[in-house]
Each structure stands twice: as C-alpha cells, then as structure tokens.
N, C-alpha and C positions, 0 to 999 in steps of 0.2 A: 528406487528409482521413481520418481513423480513425473509425470507428463503434464507440465503447467501450460495453459493458455494465457497470454498476456493482451486482454482487451484495451487497446488502445483507441477509445472511442471518442467521438466527439460530444461536448457537453455544451449546452445552450442554457444560459441564465435564463431561470423562470419557466422553461417549457418542460415541465415534470412528465408529461405523457409522451412527448418526443423522446426525451433521453431515457425513458424506461424502456421505450420500444427499441432503442437502439441496443440498450443493455441485455434484454431478452434476446436480441437477434445475435449479439455476441455470444450468450450463453448456448444459444442453439448450435452455433457453429463450431463452437469449441466442443460440445458433446459429438457433433456429426464426426469431427475429425479425430475423434478418440482421445481426448484429454481427460485427466482424472480430475482437474481442477483449472478454475479460471480466476484470473484477478483483475478487478476492474478498477476505475480510478476512485479519487476522493469527491465527495459531494456530487456524485454523478446524478443527482436526482434535479438539483437547482442549480448547479454550479457553486465553486468556493467563493465566498463573500458576497453572495447575492444579497442586495439591499432588501428584497422582499422575503427573506428567509424566515422572518419570524410568523410570517402570514402561510408560506407554502411548506415549511417544515412538517414533518409528521412525526408521531409518537413511533417506538420501536417495543413490540410489533405494532403494526399498523398497515393502512392501506398500501403506502408504496413499499415497505420492506415485503409485504406479502406477496407481490407482484414478483419480486425476487425469489422468495422462498418457493413460490408455485413453480416457476421457470426451472429450479434447480430438481424439484421433484420430478417435473415432467421429464427432463432431460436426463435425469439419474447422474449429476455432476456436483461436486463441491463448488461453492462459490464464495470468493472473497469480494465485497464490495463497500464502497464509502457513501454513507448518506448523510445528509441534515438531520439531525434528531432534535425534537422539541419535547422537553421533560420538565414538568412542575415550573413553567415559565422559563426556563433556560434553554439555549440552544448549544449543541454539540456537533463537532465534525466527527462522526462515529464510523466505524469499520464493523462489518459483521462477517462470521464465518459460518456458512449454510451447508447443511449436510445434504446427500443425494436424497434425503427422505424430505427434504423441506423444512428443516429444523434448526433454528438459530442457536449453534454450539457455542458461539463466543460473540461478545459485543464488546469492543474497545473504544474509549472516548479519549480522542487525541490529547495528548498532555504539552506538549511543546507549542505552543499556539503563538504564531508570530504577533509582534507589538501591533502591528495595524490591523489586526483581527481581533482584537480582544475586545472590542466594543460589540461583537458580534457573538462570538463562541466562549463558552466557559472552559474552563480546563478541567480534564479528566482527572480522576482520583485514583484509578486503580490500573493494575496490570496483572494479566493472565495469560496461561497457556492451557491448550486443549487438547487432550489425547485423541487421535483419531487412527483409522486404519492405514492412512497414508504416513503417519509420524505425529509427533507433537509441534503444534504451529501456534505461531504467535503472529498479531497483526497489527504492529504499530502503524501510524498514519505519517507519512511525508516527513515534516520536519521532526518528528519523533525520532528519525535516523540521522539528524544533523551531526557533523564532526564533532561537535561539542556536546553533544547528548548522547553519547556512548553509555551512560549509565543505564538507559532504557534498554538497548540491547542485552546489556550484562545481566540486567535482573531477569529477562527473558531467558537467557541463556542458564542462570540459576535454576530457573523454574522447568528447565528440562527440554527448552524447544530445540526440536530439530532443524526447523526452516522458519525464515521469517518472510512474511508475505505482505506487503504494503502499498494499499491504495494511496495514490499522489496525484497532487496537480501543479504541475512544475511549469513556471510561466516566465516570459521576458517582456521587456518595454517593447512597444511597438515599432521603435526604431533599431531593434538589436539586429546586427548584422552577423549571422552564424559562420560567415565565410572568414571574418576577421577575428571573432570571439566565439569559438565553438561551444555550445553549450553540454554542459554535464559533469565537468571536471571534478567539482566539489563532490557531486555524488558518487563519481566513481570511486575517488579517493576515500569516502565515508564508507561506501559498501565494503570495498575489497578490505579495508581495515576491520570493519566489523566480521567479515566472514573469516579472515586469517586469525584473528583474535580468540574467536570462540567455536570455530569448525562449525558454522552456521551459514549454509547458503541463504542469500538474500534476493527477492525479487520486488522491485518497485514497479508499479504501472500507473502512467500519467495519462491524462485525457488530451484531446487537442481542441481547438475553438477558441473564440475571444471572449475574455472576461468583460461582461457588459454591464457592470455596475461596481459600486464599492470604491474601495481606496486604490485597487490596481484596474481600475476603469480602462479598457482599451489594450491592457497587457493581453498576450497570446500565449495560451497553453500550448505546448509544442511538442508532445511525446517525449521521445527519448528514452523511454521505458527500460529499464535495465536489470539484468539478472546476473549474480556474480556465484560462483561455486564455492563450496567450504573452503577451497585451498585459497581463494581469492584470484580467480581466474574469471575475467568477464566472459560470459559465455553467449550473450546476445544484447543488443543495444537497438532499441527502435529509432525509426528515421525521425529527425527534426521536422515538423511541419504541423501549422497550425489549422490546417484545412483537412489533410487526409487522416482516414481511419484504417487502422490495420489489425488483424489478430495474430500476434507471434507466437511461436510454439518454441518451447526448451525443456529439456529432459534435466531434471534436477536430482543429482544424485546426493543423499544424505550421507554425512560422515559417518563413518564406522568407529566402533570403539569411543563413543562418546563419553567424555567426563562428566562427572556429576559432584555435587555438594563441595567439597574445600578440595578434590582433584582439580577443580577449575582453577583455583588460586595456585595450585602447583603449576598447570599447565602454561598460565599467563607468565607466571615469573620465568618459567624456561623460555617462553617465546621472546620476551622482553630482552634475555640475556643472549640467546641464540641469534635473534633476527634484527636486533635492535628497534624493535617495535617499543612504542613509548605509551604508556595506559596509566592511568590515575584511579582505574576502577578495579584493581587487583583486590 
C-alpha cells in the first residue's frame, strides 16, 4: 500500500518562483501528513504551452529541478513532478521521479504531444520504469494516457510497472459550463480501462489556474485529479475549480501476483474474452 498525495496546485504562466514556492509547500504538507509520495502537475514551473518557454525553461538537472530535489530530500518523500525542460535547443514537457534522498531516479519526456503544442515541445523518444522500495513506477504525462494511446501504458506494463503516476494539465474553454457537461468522462474511461487491462493503479494530477498565453490562451485548468485502483475502481476525484488548490490523499494498493513477460498476453486475452474489453495491444 502506498499513501499518495495529489498536489492539485495553482500554476501561473511565466511565474517560476511563485509556482516553485507552491510546489515546495505542497511537498512539505504531503510529508507532514505522512504520505510516501506526492504527484504534482505537468509543466508546473512555467505553465503548459507558455509562450516564453524557450527563455524560462531550464535544463534537468538545473536550478529549477534542484529546488524540487532539495525539497524531496528535506522532507524525506518521493516526488513526481512535471517540468519544462530545455535540452540542446529543444523543449520538452518532462516528468521527474525524485527520491527521498533528492536524486532524480527517472525522467520521462512526453510522447503524445497535442497538435496545437508541437511548435513548442519536441516528442520524447523513450519509455522507462524504475524500481523503488514502493514498487516499480512509470511516469507518463497527461495525453500519454489518452484512450487511443494505451500502447504507452502497455509498454510500461511490459517493463514491470506496478503503478502509473502521471503529471497532467487538464483544461477547458473559458465558457465551459461544468453543470451542463461535467468534465473528466474521457479520463475516467481511459484510466479505468488501463487499470483493468494491466492490473495497474493509475494516478493523474492536474493543476488549477488560467492559461495566460499560447494556443489555449484563457483556457482554464480545472483540477479534477483522478486516482483509479488496479481493479478499475475510482478511488478519488479532485474538485473542478480553476481557482482553488487542494492536497488530496489516496491509499493505492498494488496488484498482487503481477503478470510478467508473455503472461501479460495470456492475461489480456482472458480479459478480452471474459469481460468484453477490446484491446489492440495484446
């Protein structure tokens, strides 16, 4: 069992120091409340699709990532966080898994870049899973878990992932009425399907705040962070709000008797027959 904190924090475009201060505050609060690990949003440093990303983004490791590493070490807690990475003249939406000793154990560069963001971010080229005392962890980012992108989750399952932890930035148009069209159905369906297919619990954490520049200028990031059990049961869902911040808490149980290797194919075939689940990634 892992006690996971979900840091549904406010992210402001361009405001690196303010955003990092909020992230550090979330890390401190998560540790104070006895969590093993905290998941923070995508591009928490400068905001998703920030038009000044090329100027403000940093290298990893670098000054920005070092702030989170120091906080993880000080608070003795695992941290998963999304940052904007600059490397060899390119930008990436990246995610880090940081150990309680402040070391970067895993870095993932987002693969499934939205069409509207391809002029900003380059496509990640690798997938990986890291072994920790909490279990084997994979850290895909936001749209990497789209319903039509489950090959990524499948690859992580093949690599031995026990849990998927995903920094996200979920946004809606400024005129979106959540009473008429509640947000999150797509993510719920996608997360439940991933969990049920691969026996992997999955946690996605989104920020709040308004996107202040770029192709989705004035869109609102609305939280709705989501955790789903290995059996496909929704454990918790964050509040829909573009102004409020919250630290959610969820106990995530890893699946027992995990399948590996070709056993995964056998398991998927059985599930398709027994439950009617449709998959093209057996």
